[in-house]
C-alpha positions in Angstrom: 4.4 -10.0 -15.1 0.6 -10.1 -15.6 -2.5 -10.7 -13.6 -3.1 -14.4 -13.6 -6.5 -15.8 -14.7 -8.9 -17.3 -12.3 -11.9 -16.7 -10.1 -10.2 -13.7 -8.3 -10.1 -11.3 -11.3 -10.9 -7.6 -11.3 -13.9 -5.6 -12.5 -13.9 -2.3 -14.3 -14.2 1.1 -12.5 -15.8 2.6 -15.7 -13.1 5.2 -16.1 -13.5 6.6 -12.6 -10.6 7.2 -10.2 -9.7 4.0 -8.3 -9.6 6.2 -5.1 -11.2 9.5 -4.5 -11.0 11.5 -1.2 -12.9 14.8 -0.9 -12.4 17.3 1.9 -11.6 14.5 4.4 -11.1 15.3 8.0 -10.1 12.9 10.8 -10.1 13.7 14.5 -8.9 11.5 17.4 -10.0 12.7 20.8 -9.9 16.3 20.0 -6.7 16.1 17.8 -7.5 16.8 14.2 -5.0 14.8 12.3 -6.4 15.5 8.8 -7.8 18.9 8.1 -9.6 18.6 4.8 -7.6 16.6 2.3 -8.6 15.8 -1.2 -6.9 13.2 -3.4 -7.5 11.0 -6.5 -5.6 8.0 -7.6 -6.0 6.9 -11.2 -5.7 3.4 -12.7 -2.1 2.7 -13.7 -0.3 5.1 -11.4 1.7 4.9 -8.2 0.8 7.7 -5.7 3.3 8.4 -2.9 2.1 10.1 0.2 5.0 11.6 2.2 4.9 13.3 5.6 6.7 13.4 8.9 6.0 11.2 11.9 2.4 11.8 13.1 1.5 13.8 9.9 -1.5 11.6 9.1 -0.1 9.6 6.2 -0.9 6.2 7.7 -4.3 7.5 8.8 -4.9 8.4 5.2 -4.0 4.9 4.1 -6.3 3.3 6.7 -9.2 5.5 5.6 -8.7 4.3 2.0 -8.6 0.7 3.2 -11.9 1.2 5.2 -10.1 0.3 8.4 -11.2 3.6 10.0 -13.9 6.2 9.1 -13.5 9.9 8.5 -14.9 12.5 10.9 -16.3 14.2 7.8 -15.8 14.2 4.0 -16.1 11.4 1.5 -14.0 8.4 0.5 -14.7 6.5 -2.6 -12.9 3.3 -3.8 -13.7 1.7 -7.1 -16.4 4.3 -7.5 -18.2 3.2 -4.3 -18.5 5.5 -1.3 -17.1 3.5 1.5 -17.3 5.9 4.4 -21.0 5.1 4.8 -20.7 1.3 4.6 -20.8 -1.2 7.4 -18.3 -4.0 7.9 -20.2 -6.6 5.9 -20.7 -4.3 2.9 -17.0 -3.3 3.0 -15.7 -6.8 2.7 -16.0 -7.1 -1.1 -14.2 -3.8 -1.5 -11.4 -4.8 0.9 -10.9 -8.0 -1.1 -10.0 -5.9 -4.1 -7.2 -4.2 -2.1 -3.9 -5.6 -0.7 -2.4 -4.0 2.4 1.3 -4.3 3.1 1.8 -3.3 6.8 4.9 -1.5 8.0 6.2 -4.4 10.0 4.9 -7.0 7.5 2.5 -8.2 10.2 3.1 -11.9 9.6 1.7 -14.5 11.9 4.6 -15.5 14.0 3.4 -19.1 14.6 2.7 -19.8 10.9 5.1 -20.8 8.2 5.7 -18.7 5.1 3.4 -21.0 3.2 0.6 -20.7 5.8 1.0 -16.9 6.0 0.6 -16.4 2.2 -2.1 -19.0 2.0 -4.1 -17.4 4.9 -6.3 -15.0 2.8 -6.9 -17.7 0.2 -8.2 -20.1 2.8 -10.3 -17.3 4.5 -11.9 -15.8 1.5 -11.9 -18.4 -1.3 -13.0 -21.9 -1.9 -9.8 -23.0 -3.6 -8.5 -26.5 -3.0 -5.1 -27.0 -1.3 -3.3 -27.9 -4.6 -4.4 -24.6 -6.2 -3.6 -22.7 -3.0 -0.1 -24.1 -3.0 0.3 -23.2 -6.7 -0.8 -19.6 -6.0 1.5 -19.3 -3.0 4.5 -20.4 -5.1 3.5 -18.1 -7.9 3.3 -15.0 -5.7 6.4 -15.8 -3.8 8.2 -16.1 -7.1 6.9 -12.6 -8.0 8.7 -11.2 -5.0 11.9 -13.2 -5.6 11.4 -16.1 -3.2 11.4 -19.8 -3.9 10.0 -23.0 -2.5 12.9 -23.2 0.0 11.3 -20.6 2.2 7.8 -22.3 2.5 8.5 -24.1 5.8 10.3 -21.2 7.5 8.8 -19.2 10.3 9.0 -15.4 10.2 11.6 -15.4 12.9 13.9 -17.3 10.5 13.7 -14.6 7.9 15.7 -11.5 7.4 13.9 -8.1 7.5 13.9 -7.9 3.7 12.5 -11.4 3.3 9.7 -10.7 5.8 8.8 -7.6 3.7 8.7 -9.7 0.6 6.5 -12.4 2.2 4.2 -9.6 3.4 3.9 -8.3 -0.2 3.3 -11.9 -1.5 0.4 -12.3 1.0 -1.1 -9.0 -0.1 -0.9 -10.1 -3.7 -2.5 -13.5 -3.0 -6.1 -12.4 -3.9 -4.9 -10.5 -7.0 -5.9 -7.1 -5.7 -6.6 -4.2 -8.0 -4.8 -1.8 -5.8 -1.9 -2.2 -3.3 -1.5 -0.1 -0.2 2.1 0.1 1.2 2.7 1.5 4.7 6.4 2.5 5.1 7.6 -0.5 2.9 11.3 0.3 3.4 11.2 1.2 7.2 13.9 -0.6 9.1 15.7 -2.0 6.0 19.3 -1.6 5.0 20.0 0.2 1.6 20.3 -3.0 -0.4 16.9 -4.3 0.8 15.3 -0.9 0.5 16.4 -0.8 -3.2 15.0 -4.3 -3.7 11.6 -3.3 -2.3 11.6 -0.2 -4.4 12.4 -2.1 -7.6 9.7 -4.6 -6.7 7.0 -1.9 -6.3 8.0 -0.7 -9.8 7.7 -4.2 -11.2 4.3 -4.7 -9.7 2.9 -1.7 -11.6 3.6 -3.6 -14.8 0.4 -5.6 -14.8 0.3 -7.3 -11.4 -2.1 -4.7 -9.9 -3.8 -1.6 -11.3 -2.5 1.0 -8.9 -0.4 1.5 -5.8 -0.4 4.0 -2.9 2.8 4.2 -1.0 3.1 5.9 2.4 6.7 6.7 3.2 9.2 9.3 4.5 11.9 7.7 2.3 12.9 10.2 -0.3 14.9 7.8 -2.4 11.9 5.4 -2.6 9.7 8.3 -3.7 12.2 9.2 -6.5 12.2 5.5 -7.7 8.5 4.6 -7.6 6.3 7.7 -7.7 4.2 9.0 -10.6 2.7 11.6 -8.4 3.5 12.8 -4.8 1.4 14.3 -2.1 3.2 15.9 0.9 1.3 16.1 4.2 2.2 19.0 6.5 0.1 20.0 9.4 -2.9 17.9 8.3 -3.1 19.2 4.8 -1.4 18.5 1.4 1.2 21.2 1.1 2.0 19.9 -2.4 0.3 17.4 -4.7 1.3 16.7 -8.3 3.7 15.0 -10.6 6.8 13.7 -8.8 9.4 15.9 -10.4 7.2 19.0 -10.0 6.6 18.4 -6.3 10.2 17.5 -5.5 11.3 20.7 -7.2 8.7 22.8 -5.3 9.8 26.2 -4.2 7.3 26.3 -1.3 9.4 26.9 1.9 7.6 24.3 4.0 8.0 21.6 1.3 11.6 22.5 0.8 12.2 22.3 4.6 10.5 18.9 4.7 12.4 17.4 1.8 15.7 18.7 3.1 15.0 17.1 6.4 14.1 13.7 4.8 17.2 13.8 2.6 19.3 13.8 5.8 17.6 10.7 7.2 19.7 7.6 6.6 17.8 4.9 4.7 
């Protein structure tokens, strides 16, 4: 699978990391969720951020997407410092990212076709024929066909909703995909399907992925590097096999706990 040609193509980051966080802190009403985290994500890799409930992993993803701002520290995406930008200046950066929400976040009253077409209608001047072509293309990338176009989200299985959410995130051909708990609530078969899909998307569909999860099997399948958030800091950050074999007691305890969670 390769990035399709057209007016939505990417631009170079001139060898810089796609994402760079430096000493980022985030406080909510006196509760410091992130306590000085630093992270880089390079072109061509899948970074997995693991952590328990409330550890700050989704906060980290939302900071990278420019949906919230850090209390202190810097966040750069595509070489641009985004933590100082206003909403209007952020829009071109966000259009180069695709965000797959935990619950898929599909519009309940819109069909599959309308859901996937939504960002194309909002942010491009494409005609309806080309929009339909792109919708079918990206649905095919996630293993769905024209037979689902008219279905509402309520008529889809959990796994199908996840796939439609991924297709919608791909619609503008983003350079980076952000996944928030992509296997949450799925049975083992659908979890494996989503994991395999994330691996496939790395092969030319987008330039990098960041996956937030507590799913150890997903991490083993998709990660190039892993960061583990414990108490607002990265207790481990490095190549997947190195982190998963860490002898740090806190990391071992976290991984042992996640291994017991049914997927």
